[in-house]
C-alpha positions in Angstrom: -75.0 -236.7 60.9 -73.4 -233.3 61.5 -70.4 -234.0 59.6 -72.3 -234.7 56.3 -73.9 -231.1 56.5 -70.5 -229.3 56.6 -68.8 -231.5 53.9 -68.5 -229.4 50.5 -70.6 -230.1 47.7 -68.5 -231.5 45.0 -70.3 -230.0 42.0 -70.3 -226.1 43.4 -67.3 -223.4 43.7 -63.8 -223.5 42.9 -64.3 -224.4 39.1 -62.4 -222.7 36.4 -64.1 -219.5 35.4 -62.9 -219.7 31.9 -64.6 -222.9 31.4 -67.9 -221.0 32.6 -67.6 -218.7 29.6 -66.3 -221.4 27.0 -69.7 -221.8 25.4 -70.3 -218.0 24.9 -66.8 -217.6 23.4 -67.5 -220.4 21.1 -70.6 -218.7 20.0 -68.7 -215.5 19.4 -66.1 -217.4 17.2 -68.6 -219.1 15.2 -70.5 -216.1 14.5 -67.3 -214.3 13.4 -66.4 -217.1 10.8 -69.8 -217.6 9.5 -71.4 -214.1 9.5 -69.1 -211.3 10.3 -66.1 -212.4 8.1 -68.1 -213.2 5.0 -69.7 -209.8 5.1 -66.6 -207.8 5.3 -65.0 -209.8 2.4 -68.4 -209.0 0.3 -68.0 -205.4 1.6 -64.4 -205.2 0.6 -65.2 -206.7 -2.9 -68.1 -204.1 -3.5 -65.6 -201.5 -2.8 -62.9 -202.6 -5.3 -65.6 -203.1 -7.9 -67.0 -199.6 -7.3 -63.3 -198.0 -7.6 -62.6 -199.8 -10.6 -65.9 -198.9 -12.6 -65.0 -197.2 -16.1 -66.5 -196.0 -19.2 -67.8 -198.8 -21.3 -68.4 -201.2 -18.5 -72.0 -202.8 -18.7 -73.6 -202.7 -15.3 -76.7 -203.7 -13.2 -78.2 -201.2 -10.8 -80.2 -202.1 -7.5 -83.3 -200.8 -9.3 -82.7 -203.7 -11.8 -81.6 -201.4 -14.7 -79.1 -202.7 -17.0 -77.0 -200.1 -19.1 -73.5 -199.2 -20.2 -71.5 -196.5 -18.5 -71.0 -193.6 -20.8 -69.2 -191.1 -18.3 -68.1 -190.7 -14.7 -67.9 -187.8 -12.5 -65.5 -188.7 -9.8 -65.8 -185.6 -7.6 -69.7 -185.8 -7.4 -69.7 -189.8 -7.4 -72.0 -189.6 -10.4 -72.6 -192.1 -13.3 -73.8 -191.6 -16.7 -75.7 -194.6 -17.7 -76.9 -195.3 -21.4 -79.9 -197.6 -21.2 -81.3 -197.2 -24.5 -80.3 -195.3 -27.8 -80.5 -191.6 -27.1 -81.4 -192.1 -23.4 -78.9 -191.7 -20.7 -79.6 -191.4 -16.9 -77.6 -190.0 -14.2 -77.2 -192.2 -11.2 -74.8 -192.5 -8.0 -72.0 -194.8 -7.9 -73.6 -196.5 -5.2 -76.4 -197.7 -7.1 -74.4 -200.1 -9.2 -74.5 -203.5 -7.6 -73.0 -205.5 -10.2 -70.7 -205.3 -13.4 -72.0 -207.6 -16.2 -69.2 -207.1 -18.6 -66.1 -205.3 -18.4 -65.4 -202.9 -21.6 -63.1 -204.7 -24.1 -59.3 -203.8 -23.8 -57.9 -202.4 -26.9 
């Protein structure tokens, strides 16, 4: 009977510590591929779109305004947007969310 008390429990101790963290590592990998990576890609595309804005592009703002770019002030990060005949507004570049139509190339 005393021999049974001193026998090692087969399910405890001596296990591989990496296997204990395997589920956590898998969760981090899944989060990277399904959440972090697509968000970084979207951010990169948005930055490229912002850098390629030019006069004549038809754009959509984050406020829902659709207009045509009439001028760009690079130093201040401002855009002049024509939204109606004889009506232009000044906005920050960051307010542009989507380019609806690029200006026609000559």
